[in-house]
N, C-alpha and C positions, 0 to 999 in steps of 0.2 A: 603799525598794527598789521598783524599777519593772520590770515584766515585760510583754512584748508577747505577746498571745494570738491564736489564729485568729479570723477574722471581725472584724478591726480592734478587738478588745477590748484593753484595757490594764488591768493590775493594779498598783495602788500600795499599798504597805504602809507605814503611817505610825504611829510610836509615839505613845502618849498622854503628854503632857507631865506631869512631876512624879511619875512612878511609879518604883518600884524597878527598877534596871537588870536585876536577875535576872528579873523578870516580863517585861520587854520582850524579853529574850533568848529566853525560852520562846515568846513570841508570834511573834517573827521566825522561829524554828525551825519553828513550826507552819505558817507560810505560805511555807516555803522551796520554791517551785515550780521544777521543772526543765524542764517542757515539757508537751506533749500527745502521747499515743500515737496509733497508727493508727486507733483506734476513737473518737477525739475525747475521751478521758478524760484529765484532768490527771494528771501524774506528779509525785511529791514526793521531795525529797531524803531525808527521814526519815519513817518510818512513825509513825502516832499512838502505837502501843504502845511505840516506842523512845524517845519523848520523855520525859525525866525532868522532872517538874513540881515536884520538891523538896517533895512533900507538899502542894502548894497546891490540888490538885483535878484535875479532868479537863482535858485539854490544850485542848479547844475553849473551855472556860469561862475558863481563864487567858488564852488568846489574845484573847478578847473583852474582857477587863478591861485588857489591856496595850497592844494595837495595834488599828488599824483597817485592814482590807483593802478597798480601795475600787475599784469599777469606775466611773470617771467618766462613761463613755458610756452607762451603763445606769441607768434610774431605778427606784426602789423602787415596787412596786405599791400600797404602803400610804401612805407619806408623800410620795412624789413627789421625794424627794431622791436624789442619786447613791447607787447601791446599795453599802452597806457589808455585806460578806458575814458571815453568821453562822458558817459552818463550811465545810470543804472540800466537803461535799456540795452546798452552795449554788452553788459555782463549777461543779460538774458539771451542775447544773440549768440554769444560764445557757448553758453551752456546748451543751447539748442542746436549748435553746429552750423550756425549761419555766419557768414563772413562779415567783418567790421573793420573800421579804421581807428587809429589812435587819435588822441586829442590833438597832438602836434600836427597831424595831417588835415586838420579842419581849420583853415585860416580865419573863417568868420568867427568861430568859437574862440580862437586865440585872441582875435581883435577885441572881442567883448570882454574876455578875461583880463586883457591888458588894461582896459578902461577901469576895471575894478580896483587894481593895485596902483593906478596912477595917482600922483599927489592930488589931494582933494582941495579944491578952492573953498574959500569961506562961504561963497554963495551955494555951492553944491553941498557943503556940509550942513548948512542951515536947512536946505531943502530936504536932505536926508533925515535930519532930526525931526523936522515937521512931519514928514511922511511916517516916521516911526511913531510919533506922538499920536497921529490920527489912527494908525493901526492899533495901537494900544488902547485908545479910547473905544474903538469899534469892538475890540475884544471884550472890554469890560461891559459894554452895552449888551453884547450877545450873552455873556455870562449872567448879567443881571436879568435879562429877559427870560433866559432859560430857568433861572432860579425862581423868578416870579411865576412862571408858567407851571413849574412843578408844585409850588406852594398852592396855586389856584386849584389844580386838579386833585391834589391831596386833600384839600379842604372839602371839595365837592364829594369825594369818596367818603370822607368822615361823616358829612351831613347825611348822605344817603344811608349809610350803615346805621346811624343813630336813629333816623326817622322810620326806617323800615326794617328794623332788627327782626330777624327770623324767629328768634326765641319768643317774641311776643305773640303768643297764641291765645285765642279766645275760646271760651267755653261754650256759650250758647250761640247758635246761628241766628242772626237777626232776620226779621221779616222785611220784605222789600216789595217793590211794585212788580207787576207782571213783566214789564220790559226788562228790568234789571235781573229778575230771576231767569227769564228765558235767555238772555244774553249770557249769563253765567253758565247755564246748562249747555249752551252751544260751545262755550269755551272748554268745558269739561269733556264733552263728547268728541270734539274734533281737533283739539290741540294735541301735540305729542305728549304721550304719557310719561312725562319727566317732570321733575321738580327743580326749579320753577318752570312755569309754562313759558315757552319761548315767545319772542315778539311775533306778531301776526305776519310780518314780512318774511318770517322763516318757516311758516306753516307749510305742511305738505298739501293741504287743501288750498287751491288757488283763489277761492273766493269765499272767505268766511262770513262776511257781512255785506249788506247792501250799502253802497256809498250814498245812494239817494236818501236813505233813511237817516244816515248820520252815524258813522262808526265811532267817532270821538264821543258824542253824547251817550251812546249806548255803553261803551266801556266805562266812561266816567260815572254813569248811573250805577253800574254794578260795583265799581270801586267805592263810590260814595255811600252805598248801602252797607259796605263792609263785607260783601260776599267774597271778594278777592282784593288783594292789596299788592302794590308794587313791591318787588323783591329787592333786597339790598344789593343784588348783583346787577341791577339795571344800570346801564352806562349813563354817564352824566348828561350826554346829549339828548336823552329822552325827556329831560325836564327843562323847564324854562327858569332861568336864573335872573337875579337882579344884583349887579349889572348883567346884561344878557350875554356878554362875551368878554373874554380875557383882553382882547385888543382894545376894547372900549375902556375897560378898567385901567389898563396899562397906560393908555393915553391920558386919562384923567390923573393918574399918579405921576405923570411927567417922566416916566421911565425909572422911577425910584421904587425898588421893591418894598422899602419900609413904609411907603405911603399907599401901597396897593390896597384897595377895598376888596375884601374877600366876598365871594358871592353868597347870596341868601336864596334859599329855595322858595319859589312861588307855588301857587296852587295849580298852575298849568303844566301840562305834560303832553307828550306825543304817544298815543296808544300803540301805534305800529312798532315803536321801538322799546316798549316797556315789557320787562319780564314780570310775570304775575305769579303770586303764590296763594295757596289756600290757608288761611289763618286758623284752621280748626283741627281738632284731633291732636294726638300725641306725635304723629308723624304725617308725612305727606300722603301716604296711601290710605291711612285711616281718615284723614281729613277729606280726601277726594270722595271716598265711599259715603261718609256722613253727609257731605254737601250734596252729592248726587241724589241720595235717597230723600233728603229734605226738599230739594227742588222738585223732584218728581211728585212728591206728596202735595206740595203747594200748588203746582201747576196742573194737577189733575182737575179737569173741569167739574167733576162730581164733587170736589171739595171747595168749589169757589162760590162766592156770593154772586148775585146778579151783576153787580158793578164790576167785579173782577172778570167774570165771563165776558162782559161787554168790552172791557179793556183788551182781553185776549183776542176777541173777534176783530176789534179795531186794528190791532197789531197785525193779525193775519191778513187783513185787507191791504194794509200797507205793503206787506211782504209780497203778496200776489201781484200788486201793481208794479212793484220794483222788478220782479222777475219778468213779467210780460213786457215791460218797457225795455228792459235790457235785451230781451230776445229780439224785439223789433229793430232796435238800433244795431244789433249784431247782424241781422239780415240785410239791412241797408249797407253796412260795411262789406259784407260778403259779396254783394252785387256791385261794389265799387260806386255806391251812391253816397253823397255827403250826408252828414247828420241833419236831423230836423232843426230848422232854424230856431233861434231863440224866441222869436215872436209866435211861432207855431207850437212850441213845446207845451204850453198849457192845453192846447187842443188834444195832443196825444195823451197827456195825463188824464184829462177828463174822460176821453173815450175809453181808456184802459180801466179807469175806476168803475165806470158804469158796466163795462163788459164783465170783469171778474167778479162783480157783485152778484151776478146771476148765472154766469157760465164758468166752466172750469178753466184752469190755467192752460191745459192742453189745447182747448179750443181757441184761446187767445193766441197761443203759439201758431196754430193753423192760420188764423186770420192775418197775423203778422207776416208769416211766410208768403201767403198768397198776395198780400199788398206789395211787399218788396219785390216779389217776382214779377208782378204786373208792371211796377214802376221801371224795373230793369228792361223789360221787353219794350216798353214805351220809349226808353232812352235809346235803344238800338234802332227802333223804327224812326226816330226823330233825332238824328245825330247832331243837328244844329241847335237843338233846344238846350238851354242851360240845365245842367244836371240838378241844380237845386230845385228847379221846377218839377223834375221827375220825382224828387223826394217828396215834394208837396203833393204831387199826384198820388204817390203811395199812401201818404197820410189821409188824403181824401177817401181813397178806397177803403182804408182801415176803418175810418169813421162810419162810412156808409154801411159796410158789412156788419159792423158792431151794432149799429142801430137796427138793421134788419133782423139780426139775431135776437135782439131784445124785444122787437115787435112780434116776431113770429113764434119765438120759443120752440125751435125745432126739437123734436123728441130725441133724435139721434144725430147730434152734431159731430163733425169729424174732429178728433182729438189727437194731438201729437204726444209722443212720449218724451221723456227727458233726453236732451241731446248730450252725447258723450263729448262733444266739442265745446259745449257750454253747460257744464254741470250746475245743478242748483246750488245755491249758497248753503253754507252750514246752518245758518239760522233757519232757512226754509225747511231743510230736512229735519232739524231738531223739533220744530213746531209741529209739522204735519205727521211725521212718522212716530215720534216719541210721545207727543202730547195729544194730538187729535186722532192718532191711529188711522190716518187716511192717506191716500196717494195724492200728493199736491197737484199732479197733472190731471187728476179727475175731480178736483174739489173746487168749489166756488165759495164765496162768502155766504150765500144763501144755504148751500149744503152744509157748511160748517155750523151755521146758526141752527139749522134744523136738527143737527146731531147733538146739540148741547143738552146735557141732562138737566134735571130740575135743580136750580141753584140752591145753595145752602141758605136757610133763613138767616136773616140778619142777627137774630138773637144768639146764634151759635157760630158766628163768623170768626175766622182767624185773621182778621185784618190787622194792619199795623197797630201795635200798641203805642199809646201816646208816651212820648218822652218828656222829660223835665225841660221846659223851655228855659233858654239862657236868660231870657228877659223877665223871668218871674220876679215880682217885686217882694220886698220884705213884708211880713205880716200875713202871708197866706200859708196855711199849713200844708206842707207837702204830703202827698199820698192820699189826698181827699179828692174824689171824683164824684160829682153829683150830676145826673142827667135829667133834662126835661125833654120829653118826647111829645111831638105834635104829629097829628095824622089828619088827612083830609083828602078830598077828591079834587080840590082846586089849588093849583100851585100858588096863585096870587093871594088867595084868602089865607093859605097856610103861612106864607111869609109875612103877611100883614099881622096875623095873630101873634106870631113869634116876636115880631118887632114891638108890638104893643105890650106883650108880656115883659120883655126886657126893659122897656122904657119905664114901666111901673116899678119893676124890681130895683132898678138903678137909683130910683128916688130915695129908697129906704136903706139899701145895703150896698157897701163897696164890693162889687163882684168883679171877677175876672173870667173871661170866656176863652179857654185855650183852644177849643176846636168846635166845629159844627160838622154834621154829617147829613147829607141829603140822600134819600133812597127812594127808588121806584119799587114799590112793594110787589111781590108775586101776585099772580091772579087769584090765588086762594084767599087772599086777605080781602076784608070788606072795603078798605080804602086804597087809594092809588098811590098817594105820596106820603112820605114820612120824613120828618126833620128832627134831628136829635141835637141838642145844645148842651155842651159840657160846662159846668161851673166849677170853680176851684176856690177854696177858702171859705165855703159857705156850708153850714150844716143843713141836713135835710129838713130839719124842723123849721128852718128859716125860709124855706122855699114854699110859697103859697101855691095852691092848685090854681088852675086857670080861672075857675069860677069865682075864686076869692079876690080876684083883681078886677080892674075896671074894664077888662077885655070884653065882658058880656054886654057892655053898653055901647061898644063900637060896632057899627054895622057897615058892611061893604055894599056896593051897588047891587051885587048879585043877591045878597041877603035881603035887601029891601024888596027886590022883585019876587024872590022865591019864598020869603018869610022863613028862611032857615037860620038856625043858630049854629055857631061853630062847635065842632066836637071838642071835648075836653082833653086836656093834656095829661100825661102821666109822668110821674117822677121816678127816677131810679137813682141809686146811690151806691157808692163803694168807699169805705173808709179803710184804707190799707196802709200798712207800714212800708210797702214796696212801691216805689214810684211807677213801676211798670204794671201794677195790678189795677184793673178797672172793674166797673160794675158788671152785672150779669149780661148787660146788653153789649152791642158791638162798639168797640172803641172808635173815637172820632178819627176820620181820615187825616193823614198828613202828607 
């Protein structure tokens, strides 16, 4: 074999006469040169690791025993003869201008090469065959493992594409809870404006949601409501599979690809790794605009019922508590103090909850800064005291100052602004700036509650429409919703009256109750409490008024004392052909 090289070098590969053809073949394969790259390094047809020496030893030793790679125009620095290369690295040295010696001037290499061509005993032959068999078996296992792994990943990608196909777009945006809608709005406002939304660990905003509130449940609630969906480009490691890993399935299959159990997608996933898409509109930009407008309309406090306003305020309180707690812990860390111990954590949470209920988040920041600074000063003044005791001292200071603030109700408390080193979470900014139109650093729960507009009456609410239950039994006509409304000033009396009404009704009619809705009525109503019970499969004419049942014969202890009779109930009905249509009243909550 003859190859021309740069610099007028020539490489001749010559087999040694009288040797086994198998050895010569290995030697020729070892010196199978294809050329020289742009850096002047030789390139080879087969890598050293890919050369099968049939158990004869290392590839360069077998090549030295079977062939001679000669550079006729280069002399060996040792013997002065034309250079017979020892290995591939020797050729690299020559092309780089470095000195090297030939194979015959390396006695150790020649000794090892002589052992390769020496007559083989039966014992060494069997050992070589066994070694070759094990090597072949390992190769087959590696190929089978790789084939099974590729099949596993391919099946996962197919399942994800099938379950979350992008072309499956929805027409109408579903109604959801306050938490799900606010979570989705924060996703829209703070995620990168690309489709699909990148996973949260790739966001430019460092703190999208509060870990104390529960990132996973928030994203899952938004996804479960159908406001956002996982995109088909989501990597497989964002989901939980059954079996959970390829290694476990491969072990169960005993290393046989034909027995490999392919993974099935479960309902669990990792929100931080999930790409999300908006399943509305003809394209992503239109869907984003439609969903943003829908959520802004739904989350406008002026469009909410009293219950949804209360849900919004409850969530706002949780967010204020999470922000204040995160600030206090950051201040402890900044002053090189340990975290609040586990047994004292409930004290911190309780103090923060009471404080932000009446005072602004900026004031809570100030008290947290003051307490941590005082604790750090105490740690410096008492270097022998355990640092965990100084953290407890800071917590005691925070509790005391919070209680004093609640007792005194100072008219002009000191308030901090948002820290550039600890920015507010995306959820916080979305809620206060976009929904409540207020500065979160100057807002308390009491202030947010006082700014709430008059809630929408229940009769014109946009609450969740009831969906067709999966467990609906045969014999009930779909699309029929009949409501019985109860009202009164005593919650106990109201519940007892409703129970008695149902008990009398069930004696005569096979009814189903898909939902009930409890409401605290606005102050302009004559009564305080309202209860609405939905019946299905029953005509309006079959529902008696409360006075026509035995309810009027049942007296509570309060009625015996006051001599009052229960107020009458009202009936409402809707017979629609659409499962999602209900009566004129508010649909039952789900």
